[in-house]
C-alpha positions as CSV (number, residue, x, y, z in Angstrom):
1,M,0.2,-0.3,0.2
2,I,1.5,3.5,-1.0
3,P,2.1,5.4,2.2
4,A,0.2,9.5,2.5
5,K,3.8,10.7,2.1
6,A,4.1,9.8,-1.5
7,F,1.0,11.8,-2.3
8,R,2.5,15.1,-1.2
9,G,-0.7,16.5,0.5
10,N,-3.0,15.7,-2.6
11,V,-6.4,14.0,-0.5
12,A,-8.2,13.6,-3.9
13,S,-5.3,11.5,-5.4
14,Q,-5.1,9.2,-2.8
15,L,-8.8,9.0,-2.2
16,H,-9.6,7.8,-5.8
17,Y,-6.6,5.4,-4.8
18,A,-8.6,3.9,-1.4
19,A,-11.2,3.3,-4.0
20,G,-9.4,0.4,-5.5
21,L,-8.2,-1.4,-2.5
22,S,-9.8,-3.8,-0.3
23,P,-12.0,-3.0,2.2
24,E,-9.8,-3.3,5.1
25,E,-6.3,-1.3,3.4
26,A,-8.9,1.4,2.2
27,S,-10.6,1.7,5.5
28,V,-6.9,2.6,7.3
29,I,-6.7,5.4,4.9
30,L,-10.0,7.0,5.0
31,E,-9.9,6.5,8.9
32,S,-6.5,8.1,8.7
33,R,-7.6,11.2,7.1
34,L,-10.9,11.7,9.1
35,E,-8.5,12.3,12.4
36,D,-6.4,14.3,11.0
37,Q,-9.1,16.8,9.3
38,M,-7.6,16.2,5.9
39,W,-10.8,14.6,4.4
40,T,-12.0,18.5,4.2
41,A,-10.3,19.0,1.4
42,A,-12.4,16.3,-0.8
43,A,-15.3,15.7,1.3
44,A,-17.9,14.7,-1.3
45,L,-14.7,12.2,-2.2
46,W,-14.6,11.2,0.8
47,V,-18.0,10.8,1.4
48,E,-18.8,8.6,-1.8
49,V,-15.6,5.9,-1.1
50,A,-16.5,5.4,2.6
51,C,-19.8,4.5,1.2
52,G,-18.0,2.1,-1.2
53,V,-16.1,1.1,1.5
54,D,-18.8,0.5,3.9
55,R,-20.8,-1.7,1.3
56,R,-18.5,-3.7,0.6
57,S,-17.3,-4.4,4.4
58,G,-20.7,-5.3,5.1
59,R,-21.3,-2.2,7.6
60,S,-23.7,-0.3,5.6
61,G,-26.4,1.5,7.6
62,M,-24.1,0.0,11.2
63,V,-23.3,2.7,14.2
64,T,-19.6,1.0,13.0
65,A,-19.6,2.2,9.5
66,L,-17.5,5.2,8.3
67,V,-20.2,7.3,7.4
68,A,-21.6,6.8,11.0
69,R,-18.0,7.9,12.8
70,L,-18.1,10.7,10.4
71,A,-21.1,11.5,11.5
72,R,-20.4,11.6,14.9
73,Q,-17.6,14.1,14.4
74,L,-19.8,16.3,12.9
75,M,-21.6,16.4,15.5
76,G,-21.6,20.3,17.2
77,S,-19.5,21.8,15.0
78,P,-21.5,24.7,12.8
79,I,-23.5,23.7,9.9
80,S,-21.2,25.4,6.9
81,A,-21.8,25.7,3.3
82,D,-19.7,22.4,2.1
83,L,-22.3,20.2,4.2
84,H,-24.6,20.5,1.2
85,D,-22.4,18.8,-1.0
86,F,-22.6,15.9,1.0
87,L,-24.4,15.6,4.2
88,P,-27.6,14.3,2.1
89,R,-25.7,11.1,0.7
90,V,-24.0,10.6,4.3
91,F,-28.4,10.4,5.4
92,A,-28.9,8.4,2.5
93,E,-26.5,5.6,3.4
94,L,-26.8,5.8,6.8
95,I,-30.8,4.5,6.6
96,A,-29.5,2.0,4.0
97,D,-29.7,-1.0,5.1
98,P,-30.3,-2.3,8.8
99,S,-32.8,-4.7,9.7
100,T,-34.2,-2.0,12.5
101,A,-34.0,1.7,13.0
102,A,-33.0,0.9,16.0
103,S,-29.4,0.0,14.9
104,I,-27.8,2.8,13.6
105,G,-30.7,5.0,15.6
106,P,-27.8,6.0,18.3
107,V,-26.0,7.8,15.6
108,L,-29.1,8.8,13.1
109,D,-31.3,10.7,16.1
110,P,-28.8,12.8,17.7
111,L,-27.9,14.0,14.3
112,V,-31.0,14.7,13.6
113,G,-31.2,16.8,16.7
114,W,-27.7,18.6,15.8
115,I,-29.4,20.1,12.9
116,A,-32.7,20.4,14.2
117,L,-30.7,22.8,16.8
118,S,-28.4,23.9,14.7
119,A,-29.6,25.3,11.3
120,K,-30.8,28.1,10.2
121,A,-33.6,29.6,8.4
122,G,-31.2,29.9,5.4
123,D,-30.1,26.5,5.4
124,A,-33.4,25.1,4.3
125,G,-32.2,24.0,1.4
126,L,-29.9,21.8,3.2
127,V,-32.8,20.2,5.6
128,A,-35.0,19.8,2.1
129,K,-32.0,17.9,0.8
130,I,-31.3,15.9,3.9
131,L,-35.4,14.8,3.7
132,N,-35.7,14.4,0.2
133,A,-32.6,12.0,0.4
134,T,-34.5,10.0,2.4
135,W,-37.7,10.0,1.3
136,S,-35.9,8.9,-2.1
137,H,-34.3,6.2,-0.6
138,L,-37.7,5.1,1.7
139,S,-39.7,5.4,-1.7
140,S,-37.1,2.6,-3.9
141,V,-36.5,-0.1,-1.5
142,P,-37.9,-3.1,-3.0
143,G,-40.5,-4.2,-1.3
144,I,-41.9,-0.9,-0.1
145,R,-41.7,1.2,-3.3
146,D,-45.2,3.1,-3.0
147,P,-46.5,1.6,-0.3
148,P,-50.1,1.6,-0.2
149,I,-51.0,4.3,3.0
150,K,-53.9,2.8,4.4
151,N,-54.3,4.7,7.7
152,L,-52.5,6.7,10.5
153,S,-51.6,3.4,12.9
154,Q,-49.9,2.4,10.2
155,F,-47.3,4.9,11.0
156,L,-46.8,3.6,15.1
157,G,-45.9,-0.3,13.7
158,L,-48.9,-1.6,12.4
159,L,-48.6,-2.7,8.5
160,S,-50.2,-1.8,5.4
161,Q,-52.5,-3.7,3.6
162,V,-50.5,-5.9,0.9
163,E,-51.3,-8.5,-1.0
164,P,-51.5,-12.2,0.4
165,S,-47.8,-14.0,-0.7
166,K,-47.4,-17.5,-0.8
167,D,-43.9,-16.4,0.0
168,R,-44.1,-16.4,3.5
169,T,-40.1,-15.1,3.3
170,A,-40.4,-12.6,1.0
171,Q,-43.8,-11.4,3.1
172,G,-41.6,-11.3,5.8
173,Q,-39.3,-8.8,4.5
174,I,-42.2,-6.3,3.1
175,E,-43.5,-6.8,6.8
176,Q,-39.6,-5.7,8.1
177,E,-39.1,-2.7,5.6
178,Q,-42.4,-1.5,6.7
179,R,-41.7,-1.5,10.5
180,R,-38.0,0.2,9.2
181,R,-39.7,2.6,7.5
182,T,-42.0,3.8,10.3
183,D,-39.2,3.7,12.7
184,L,-37.1,5.8,10.2
185,L,-39.8,8.6,9.9
186,R,-40.1,9.0,13.7
187,S,-36.9,9.6,13.6
188,F,-37.4,12.9,11.5
189,V,-39.4,13.9,13.1
190,P,-37.4,17.4,14.3
191,L,-36.8,17.5,10.9
192,A,-40.4,17.6,10.1
193,H,-41.2,20.7,12.7
194,W,-38.1,22.8,11.7
195,M,-38.7,22.8,8.1
196,I,-42.1,24.2,9.1
197,E,-41.3,26.6,11.2
198,K,-38.0,27.7,9.6
199,G,-38.4,26.1,6.0
200,A,-41.7,28.3,4.7
201,A,-39.6,30.0,1.7
202,E,-37.9,26.5,0.4
203,L,-41.6,24.6,1.3
204,R,-42.9,27.2,-1.3
205,Q,-40.7,25.9,-4.2
206,P,-41.7,24.3,-7.6
207,G,-41.3,20.5,-6.9
208,Q,-41.9,20.3,-3.4
209,G,-44.6,17.8,-3.2
210,P,-43.1,14.9,-2.0
211,L,-41.2,16.2,0.7
212,L,-44.2,17.9,2.0
213,V,-45.9,14.6,2.1
214,M,-43.0,13.5,3.9
215,L,-43.8,15.7,6.7
216,L,-47.2,14.6,6.3
217,E,-46.0,11.0,7.3
218,C,-43.8,11.8,9.8
219,L,-46.3,14.1,11.8
220,A,-49.1,12.1,11.0
221,E,-49.7,11.3,14.9
222,G,-48.9,14.8,15.9
223,K,-50.5,18.5,16.1
224,P,-53.8,18.4,14.0
225,A,-52.4,22.5,13.5
226,E,-49.2,21.0,12.2
227,L,-51.2,19.1,9.6
228,Q,-53.5,21.7,9.0
229,L,-49.9,23.9,8.1
230,V,-48.6,20.9,6.0
231,L,-51.8,20.7,3.5
232,R,-51.8,25.0,3.2
233,F,-48.0,24.6,2.2
234,L,-49.8,21.6,-0.6
235,S,-52.6,23.8,-1.2
236,L,-49.7,26.8,-2.4
237,H,-48.4,24.8,-5.4
238,A,-49.5,24.5,-8.5
239,R,-49.2,20.6,-8.8
240,P,-49.9,19.2,-5.5
241,N,-50.8,16.0,-6.9
242,E,-47.4,15.6,-8.0
243,G,-46.3,14.6,-4.5
244,I,-49.7,13.1,-3.2
245,G,-50.2,10.3,-5.0
246,P,-52.8,7.5,-5.4
247,Q,-51.0,5.2,-2.9
248,H,-51.3,8.2,0.1
249,M,-55.4,8.2,-0.4
250,E,-55.6,7.1,2.8
251,L,-53.4,9.0,4.6
252,F,-54.8,11.8,2.7
253,W,-58.3,11.5,4.3
254,Q,-57.0,10.7,7.8
255,V,-55.4,14.1,7.9
256,A,-58.3,16.3,6.9
257,E,-60.6,14.5,9.2
258,R,-58.5,15.1,12.0
259,V,-57.8,19.0,10.9
260,L,-61.2,19.6,9.8
261,A,-62.1,18.5,13.6
262,E,-60.1,21.2,14.5
263,G,-61.6,23.5,13.0
264,A,-59.9,23.4,9.2
265,P,-61.6,24.9,6.1
266,G,-63.4,22.7,4.3
267,T,-62.6,24.8,1.1
268,L,-58.7,24.2,1.8
269,I,-60.1,20.5,1.3
270,C,-61.9,20.8,-2.0
271,E,-59.1,22.6,-3.3
272,L,-56.4,19.8,-3.0
273,V,-58.9,17.4,-4.1
274,A,-59.3,19.5,-7.1
275,S,-55.8,19.8,-7.7
276,M,-55.3,16.6,-7.0
277,Y,-58.3,15.0,-9.6
278,R,-56.4,17.3,-12.4
279,G,-53.4,15.2,-11.7
280,N,-53.1,11.5,-11.4
281,W,-56.5,11.1,-8.5
282,W,-59.4,8.9,-9.7
283,A,-63.1,10.2,-9.0
284,E,-63.5,7.2,-6.7
285,H,-60.0,8.4,-4.6
286,C,-61.9,12.5,-4.6
287,A,-64.6,10.5,-3.6
288,H,-63.5,8.3,-0.9
289,P,-65.1,9.7,2.3
290,L,-68.4,9.5,0.6
291,E,-67.5,6.4,0.6
292,A,-67.7,5.9,4.2
293,P,-68.9,8.9,5.8
294,K,-69.1,7.0,9.4
295,K,-65.4,6.4,9.2
296,L,-64.5,10.5,7.8
297,P,-68.1,12.1,8.4
298,R,-66.3,15.7,8.4
299,A,-64.4,15.2,4.9
300,S,-67.6,13.7,3.9
301,Q,-69.7,16.9,4.5
302,A,-66.9,19.0,3.0
303,I,-66.7,17.1,-0.1
304,L,-70.6,17.8,-0.2
305,Q,-70.5,20.7,0.5
306,G,-68.2,21.2,-2.3
307,L,-70.2,20.2,-4.8
308,V,-73.6,22.1,-3.4
309,D,-71.3,25.7,-3.4
310,G,-69.7,24.1,-7.3
311,R,-66.5,24.5,-6.1
312,F,-65.5,21.6,-8.5
313,E,-67.4,23.3,-11.7
314,A,-64.1,24.1,-12.8
315,I,-63.2,20.3,-13.3
316,A,-66.6,19.7,-15.4
317,H,-65.7,20.8,-18.7
318,N,-63.6,18.1,-19.8
319,A,-65.8,15.4,-22.3
320,N,-64.3,12.0,-19.9
321,E,-65.3,14.0,-16.3
322,R,-66.1,11.3,-14.2
323,F,-65.8,13.5,-11.3
324,H,-69.5,14.8,-11.3
325,P,-71.1,11.2,-11.8
326,V,-68.8,8.8,-9.2
327,T,-68.8,11.4,-6.1
328,W,-72.8,12.4,-6.5
329,R,-73.5,8.9,-7.0
330,L,-71.9,7.6,-3.8
331,A,-73.4,10.4,-2.1
332,F,-76.6,9.1,-3.0
333,H,-76.1,6.1,-1.1
334,H,-76.7,8.1,2.2
335,P,-79.9,10.3,2.6
336,P,-78.6,14.0,3.0
337,G,-77.3,15.4,6.7
338,Q,-79.7,17.0,8.6
339,S,-77.3,18.4,11.3
340,K,-75.7,20.5,9.1
341,P,-78.6,20.9,6.1
342,L,-76.7,22.0,2.4
343,R,-78.1,25.1,0.6
344,F,-77.0,25.7,-3.0
345,L,-76.6,29.2,-4.0
346,E,-76.7,29.2,-7.5
347,V,-78.5,26.8,-10.0
348,S,-75.4,25.2,-12.2
349,P,-74.6,22.7,-9.4
350,L,-78.0,22.4,-8.4
351,S,-78.8,21.4,-12.2
352,R,-75.4,18.7,-12.8
353,A,-76.6,17.3,-9.4
354,L,-80.6,16.6,-10.3
355,E,-79.1,15.2,-13.6
356,I,-76.9,12.9,-12.4
357,L,-80.3,11.8,-10.0
358,G,-82.1,11.0,-13.1
359,T,-79.7,8.8,-14.3
360,A,-78.6,7.1,-11.3
361,A,-82.5,6.1,-10.4
362,S,-82.8,4.7,-14.0
363,E,-80.2,2.1,-13.6
364,P,-80.9,-1.0,-12.1
365,N,-78.9,-1.1,-9.4
366,A,-79.8,2.4,-8.0
367,P,-78.3,4.3,-5.5
368,T,-80.3,3.4,-2.1
369,A,-80.9,6.8,-1.3
370,V,-82.0,8.6,-4.7
371,A,-85.9,8.9,-3.0
372,D,-84.2,11.1,-0.1
373,W,-81.9,13.3,-2.4
374,A,-84.9,13.6,-5.1
375,H,-86.9,14.9,-1.9
376,Y,-84.4,17.5,-0.8
377,L,-82.9,18.3,-4.2
378,V,-86.6,19.2,-5.1
379,K,-87.1,22.0,-2.3
380,E,-83.8,23.5,-3.0
381,W,-84.5,23.8,-6.7
382,I,-88.1,25.1,-5.5
383,R,-86.3,27.6,-3.2
384,L,-84.0,29.1,-5.9
385,H,-86.7,29.4,-9.2
386,G,-89.8,30.1,-6.9
387,L,-93.6,28.8,-7.8
388,R,-94.0,30.8,-10.5
389,A,-91.9,30.7,-13.8
390,R,-93.1,27.2,-15.1
391,K,-90.7,27.1,-17.6
392,D,-88.0,26.5,-14.4
393,L,-90.2,24.2,-12.5
394,E,-90.6,21.7,-16.1
395,P,-87.7,20.1,-15.1
396,L,-88.6,18.2,-12.2
397,L,-91.0,16.5,-14.4
398,K,-88.7,14.2,-16.1
399,L,-87.8,12.5,-12.1
400,T,-91.5,12.2,-11.7
401,A,-91.0,9.2,-14.5
402,L,-88.5,7.6,-13.0
403,P,-89.2,4.4,-10.6
404,G,-89.8,5.3,-6.9
405,L,-88.7,9.8,-7.2
406,G,-92.7,10.4,-8.1
407,A,-93.7,10.3,-4.8
408,A,-90.7,12.7,-3.8
409,V,-91.3,14.8,-5.7
410,A,-94.8,15.3,-4.8
411,I,-93.6,16.0,-1.0
412,G,-91.4,18.8,-2.0
413,L,-93.7,20.3,-4.1
414,E,-96.2,19.9,-1.5
415,E,-94.2,21.5,1.7
416,A,-92.9,23.9,-1.1
417,L,-96.9,25.2,-1.2
418,E,-97.3,25.1,2.4
419,A,-94.7,27.3,2.8
420,A,-95.4,30.1,0.5
421,P,-98.1,32.5,0.3
422,S,-101.6,30.8,-0.4
423,T,-103.0,31.4,-4.1
424,D,-106.2,31.2,-5.2
425,D,-104.8,28.3,-6.9
426,T,-102.8,26.8,-4.0
427,P,-105.8,24.8,-2.6
428,L,-106.4,22.7,-5.8
429,A,-102.6,22.0,-6.3
430,L,-102.6,20.2,-3.3
431,R,-105.8,18.3,-3.8
432,I,-104.5,16.9,-7.3
433,L,-101.1,15.9,-5.2
434,N,-103.0,14.6,-2.9
435,E,-105.2,12.3,-5.1
436,L,-102.7,11.8,-8.1
437,G,-99.7,11.8,-6.3
438,G,-96.1,12.2,-7.8
439,S,-97.8,10.6,-11.3
440,P,-96.3,13.6,-15.0
441,D,-99.8,14.3,-15.2
442,A,-100.4,15.6,-11.6
443,L,-97.2,18.2,-12.8
444,R,-98.5,19.1,-15.4
445,A,-101.5,19.6,-14.2
446,V,-100.2,21.5,-11.1
447,L,-97.7,23.6,-12.9
448,T,-100.4,25.2,-15.1
449,L,-101.8,27.1,-12.2
450,E,-101.1,30.5,-10.4
451,L,-98.8,29.4,-7.4
452,E,-96.8,32.2,-6.2
453,R,-98.4,35.5,-6.1
454,P,-96.4,38.1,-8.3
455,D,-94.3,40.2,-7.5
456,F,-94.3,44.3,-7.9
457,T,-91.5,45.0,-5.7
458,H,-89.1,47.9,-7.2
459,R,-85.3,48.4,-7.1
460,N,-85.6,51.2,-4.3
461,T,-82.5,53.7,-5.2
462,A,-84.0,56.3,-2.6
463,S,-81.7,54.0,0.3
464,L,-78.7,55.2,-2.3
465,S,-79.6,58.7,-2.7
466,W,-78.5,60.3,0.2
467,L,-74.8,58.8,0.3
468,Q,-74.6,59.5,-3.6
469,D,-75.4,63.7,-2.1
470,E,-72.3,62.5,0.7
471,F,-70.3,61.8,-2.0
472,R,-70.8,64.6,-4.6
473,R,-69.7,66.7,-0.9
474,V,-66.0,65.1,-1.3
475,L,-65.9,65.8,-4.8
476,H,-66.4,69.6,-4.1
477,L,-64.9,70.0,-0.8
478,P,-61.9,72.3,-1.4
479,W,-58.8,70.4,-1.2
480,T,-56.1,72.9,-0.7
481,E,-53.2,70.5,0.5
482,P,-52.0,66.9,0.2
483,V,-53.7,63.8,2.0
484,F,-50.4,60.8,2.7
485,G,-49.2,61.9,-0.6
486,I,-52.2,62.3,-2.5
487,D,-52.6,65.6,-4.7
488,L,-56.5,65.5,-4.4
489,P,-57.0,68.5,-7.4
490,G,-55.0,66.1,-9.7
491,M,-56.9,62.7,-8.0
492,F,-60.3,63.8,-8.2
493,Q,-59.4,65.0,-11.6
494,E,-62.8,67.2,-13.7
495,A,-65.2,65.0,-11.8
496,R,-68.1,66.4,-10.4
497,D,-71.1,64.3,-9.9
498,V,-71.6,60.8,-8.6
499,R,-73.6,58.2,-10.4
500,F,-75.0,54.1,-9.1
501,M,-75.1,51.4,-11.9
502,N,-74.2,48.3,-12.7
503,L,-70.6,48.6,-14.0
504,P,-69.2,45.0,-15.9
505,Q,-66.3,42.9,-15.4
506,E,-66.2,43.4,-11.9
507,D,-65.0,46.7,-11.4
508,Q,-66.3,48.5,-9.2
509,V,-65.4,52.5,-9.8
510,E,-65.1,54.5,-13.2
511,V,-65.4,57.8,-14.8
512,R,-67.0,58.9,-17.5
513,G,-66.9,62.5,-18.4
514,D,-67.1,64.8,-15.0
515,C,-69.4,61.8,-13.2
516,V,-67.7,59.2,-11.4
517,I,-69.9,56.0,-12.1
518,L,-69.7,53.4,-8.5
519,H,-70.8,49.9,-9.0
520,E,-74.0,50.1,-7.4
521,P,-74.4,46.0,-5.6
522,S,-71.9,46.7,-3.8
523,Y,-73.3,49.6,-1.9
524,Q,-77.0,48.1,-1.7
525,Q,-75.5,45.4,-0.1
526,M,-74.4,47.6,2.5
527,V,-77.4,49.4,3.2
528,A,-79.2,45.4,3.4
529,S,-76.9,44.5,5.9
530,I,-75.2,47.9,8.0
531,S,-78.5,48.9,10.5
532,D,-76.7,51.9,12.3
533,R,-76.8,54.9,9.5
534,E,-73.1,56.2,11.1
535,E,-71.4,53.3,10.9
536,L,-72.8,52.9,7.3
537,L,-71.8,56.2,6.2
538,A,-68.5,55.5,7.5
539,T,-68.2,52.6,5.7
540,A,-69.9,53.7,2.8
541,M,-67.2,56.6,2.6
542,L,-64.2,54.2,3.4
543,Y,-65.2,52.0,0.4
544,F,-65.7,54.8,-2.3
545,L,-62.6,56.9,-1.8
546,H,-60.7,53.2,-1.0
547,E,-61.8,52.5,-4.6
548,W,-60.5,55.8,-6.0
549,V,-57.4,55.4,-4.7
550,H,-56.9,52.1,-6.3
551,V,-57.7,54.4,-9.3
552,Q,-54.6,56.2,-9.0
553,Q,-52.4,53.7,-8.2
554,N,-53.4,52.2,-11.6
555,I,-55.3,49.1,-10.7
556,G,-58.9,50.1,-11.1
557,Q,-59.8,47.9,-13.3
558,K,-60.0,44.6,-12.6
559,R,-58.0,43.4,-15.0
560,M,-54.9,44.8,-13.9
561,V,-55.6,43.5,-10.7
562,D,-55.7,39.8,-12.3
563,L,-52.5,40.4,-14.3
564,L,-51.1,41.4,-11.0
565,R,-51.8,37.7,-10.2
566,E,-50.9,35.9,-12.8
567,A,-47.6,37.8,-12.4
568,G,-47.5,36.0,-9.1
569,G,-48.1,39.9,-7.6
570,E,-50.0,39.0,-4.1
571,S,-48.2,40.7,-1.9
572,T,-47.7,43.5,-4.1
573,L,-51.6,43.3,-4.3
574,M,-51.8,43.3,-0.7
575,Q,-49.3,46.5,-0.6
576,L,-51.5,48.3,-2.6
577,D,-54.8,47.0,-0.3
578,L,-52.6,48.3,2.9
579,S,-51.7,51.6,1.4
580,A,-54.9,52.5,-0.3
581,D,-56.9,51.8,3.4
582,H,-54.5,54.1,4.9
583,A,-55.0,56.3,2.6
584,A,-58.8,56.0,2.5
585,T,-58.8,56.8,6.3
586,Q,-57.3,59.9,5.9
587,L,-59.5,61.1,3.4
588,T,-62.2,59.8,5.1
589,R,-61.1,61.9,8.5
590,R,-60.3,64.9,6.2
591,V,-64.3,64.8,5.3
592,E,-65.1,64.1,8.7
593,P,-63.0,64.8,11.4
594,R,-65.4,63.4,14.1
595,W,-64.1,60.5,13.3
596,S,-60.9,59.0,15.1
597,L,-58.3,57.4,13.1
598,A,-58.4,54.7,15.3
599,W,-62.0,54.1,14.5
600,L,-62.0,54.1,11.4
601,K,-59.1,51.0,11.4
602,G,-61.0,49.4,13.5
603,L,-64.2,49.6,11.4
604,Q,-62.1,48.5,8.4
605,S,-60.9,45.3,10.2
606,R,-64.7,44.6,10.7
607,S,-66.4,45.6,7.3
608,L,-63.3,43.4,6.0
609,L,-64.1,40.5,8.1
610,S,-67.6,40.5,6.7
611,Y,-66.2,39.3,3.2
612,P,-64.2,36.2,3.5
613,A,-62.3,34.1,1.1
614,G,-64.7,32.5,-0.9
615,R,-64.6,30.0,-3.8
616,G,-63.6,32.7,-6.3
617,H,-59.8,33.0,-4.1
618,T,-56.8,31.3,-4.8
619,T,-54.8,29.8,-2.0
620,A,-52.3,32.8,-2.4
621,S,-55.2,35.8,-2.5
622,R,-57.1,33.8,0.7
623,G,-53.5,34.3,2.5
624,R,-53.6,37.7,0.9
625,K,-56.6,38.6,2.6
626,T,-55.7,37.6,6.2
627,T,-52.1,39.5,6.2
628,R,-54.3,42.1,5.5
629,L,-56.9,41.8,8.2
630,I,-54.5,41.2,10.6
631,S,-52.4,44.6,9.6
632,L,-55.7,46.3,9.8
633,R,-56.2,45.1,13.1
634,L,-53.1,45.3,14.5
635,D,-53.1,48.7,13.3
636,Y,-56.2,49.4,15.3
637,L,-55.1,48.0,18.5
638,V,-51.5,50.2,18.7
639,R,-53.0,53.5,18.0
640,T,-55.9,52.6,21.0
641,A,-53.6,51.0,23.2
642,S,-53.2,52.6,26.8
643,R,-49.3,52.5,26.9
644,T,-47.5,53.8,23.6
645,P,-44.9,51.1,22.1
646,G,-41.6,52.7,22.4
647,W,-41.6,52.4,18.4
648,F,-44.8,54.7,18.0
649,S,-42.9,57.5,16.5
650,K,-41.3,55.7,13.6
651,L,-44.9,55.3,12.8
652,G,-45.2,59.2,11.7
653,E,-47.8,59.6,8.8
654,G,-48.0,55.9,8.0
655,Y,-49.4,52.4,8.8
656,V,-48.5,49.2,10.7
657,F,-48.7,46.0,8.8
658,V,-47.5,42.4,9.4
659,D,-45.6,39.6,7.0
660,L,-46.1,36.2,8.4
661,S,-45.8,32.6,6.9
662,P,-48.4,29.9,6.4
663,G,-46.0,27.7,8.4
664,G,-45.9,29.8,11.3
665,G,-42.2,30.6,13.2
666,A,-41.4,34.7,13.2
667,M,-44.4,37.4,12.3
668,F,-42.7,40.6,12.1
669,L,-44.7,44.1,12.8
670,L,-43.5,46.6,10.4
671,V,-44.4,50.3,10.0
672,S,-44.8,51.7,6.5
673,G,-42.2,54.6,6.8
674,P,-40.6,56.0,5.1
675,P,-38.3,54.1,5.9
676,L,-39.8,50.8,6.0
677,S,-39.1,49.1,9.0
678,V,-39.3,46.2,11.3
679,V,-40.6,47.6,14.7
680,D,-41.1,44.3,16.6
681,H,-41.5,40.6,15.8
682,T,-42.7,37.7,17.7
683,R,-42.4,33.9,17.4
684,L,-46.1,31.6,16.3
685,S,-47.2,28.0,17.5
686,S,-48.4,25.4,15.5
687,E,-51.8,26.0,16.4
688,Q,-51.4,29.8,16.4
689,T,-50.3,30.0,12.9
690,A,-53.6,27.3,12.5
691,F,-56.0,30.4,13.4
692,L,-54.5,33.1,12.1
693,T,-54.1,31.3,8.7
694,A,-57.9,30.4,8.4
695,I,-59.2,33.0,10.4
696,M,-60.3,34.6,7.0
697,D,-61.7,31.0,5.4
698,E,-65.3,30.8,5.1
699,R,-66.7,28.8,8.0
700,E,-69.6,28.6,10.5
701,E,-69.1,31.5,13.0
702,K,-67.2,29.5,16.4
703,G,-67.4,32.9,18.8
704,D,-65.9,36.1,18.2
705,R,-63.2,35.7,15.7
706,L,-62.2,39.6,16.3
707,T,-61.9,39.0,19.8
708,D,-59.3,36.2,19.8
709,L,-57.5,38.0,17.0
710,D,-56.7,40.4,19.6
711,A,-56.4,38.9,22.3
712,L,-53.2,37.2,20.3
713,L,-51.9,40.0,18.5
714,R,-52.0,41.9,22.2
715,I,-50.0,39.4,23.5
716,S,-47.4,38.2,20.8
717,F,-47.0,42.1,20.5
718,R,-47.1,43.9,24.3
719,I,-49.6,45.6,23.6
720,S,-51.9,47.0,26.8
């Protein structure tokens, strides 16, 4: 064997030479370079040669392996950029071959703990590489490649479901590998926690779907709040299906059930399901909870609510679309739930459900609860259409011709007639239904009658006339000084009048000559929902001026907002919104000095909460609305605090806002300046983050959201 001196410090040459020696001789060289620290001159090469020697000597994955000795030496040293080149390979080799993870645990567990304690946010790429290397290895082991993950208990050591095998030896090997997988995943839990808390930027990167699924596996028995955060990270990806394959179906639905039980919005689950159906999930995978509604009641309810709300309509246009037929057919096997009645908001999803119901009812093996669903869908159809438009009720005729559905249609129609104001023909209609039941002839006879009183009500514009006068007054005020940097005469241009109209393309304001046109439905909704006249005036004024500022920001038209979203500019949109919010409060205060800035900020936050993120909002836009609400509320709390924060002087004429990750960790409090400055920060737990990220989602109210939000923000930033 050539002595080390002969290589004159050329470590790379000596390592290549060692690779050609016997395992015993090569081990001597590798151990020498490890002891004298010369291995660092060619670290990646040392690891590569050591891995080969460990495999040839049969030590791979054991505590006596060369890479295990390297791992022990690394612990306690600072994490450097050089580790990126070889540390993921070290982890892959440590878990390579042991019959159980316990054999390498004395090395693996401390190594994982060292990284979890020492790594900074800038090391997220390294942690991601380590987890991805582990996932890649576990997914490529013979016998457990893409195992069918059946339930969460599997991750505590129970076996996944496998095909029966006559070869008991092979079966035993598969079971052994499954136990090993479970043990190994448990070892990586500290890195999974670290990644959620500090690796938000890395988790948002394209292609991290498999990593996020590994986090789900690692944390499967952990806190529901952490699981919800992982699902939210998945929802941020354009193709979440690239991570969650069909083999992970049971895992996904068990996780979904847990997070829904802790208050997660069903819209999050529906959004993920729609994305996975566009990928490699079958309709049966997507509709799985409906096969077992007793086992997965909340997930089943979320899918049903998504169908009723039309959240899956975007995937219904494919010629071979199976999602809706499969999902509704499974739903028709169980009666509609009574604890939380489903209510359709639009005709399109209801029309689709009726069509699928008719087809399913005519099949030999019709679902068992089609009559119950017919009764319910008929009542919903009448609720949306009323009883006056006969042509709108004619689709119900098709159902009466199907076996077993006529009676359900008749009962639904009778209940609707009894609940509606009676007409001269109502008694006759009820008598016909009583005598003929739900036959097609009975329904034709009933539909020729006058079943609903004519509606002579007209749109009342008088309620908007006083708002119109107030807005005209704003235009004619003597604006002599800029407000929040805005030149008011230039902002209002030549406008001298205000009118309400229905504007196209979701635009809220438009200038036509000397007239400002406002989108009437937005203000009618305010008039209908706000009873206090003072609050109504302030809310309408804030909204009017906010939208007018958007015109000056060049985002007054919806198409410009859509372009910003295409460019991924949600954070830019948030700053534009917060800037317009603040400008509107400053302007409104000039219009009505009796309203304090703090009161207006509080009103803005309450108003924003009245418009939660719905099915028209992407995950990114939900995040923007959430951060905007938290920012407005924090601005209000700071301005009403009994003790002024030490940084308050930096606020000046600007506003407060926050920045936070959907995965938790640090939340920063900033002031707009100038200069833009970070003035405080806090750390959020997974439960606190889950609460904040879901605060703007549509869901049934459980307590006062603003009160809970105020309490969290006061504690986090020490506001009293």
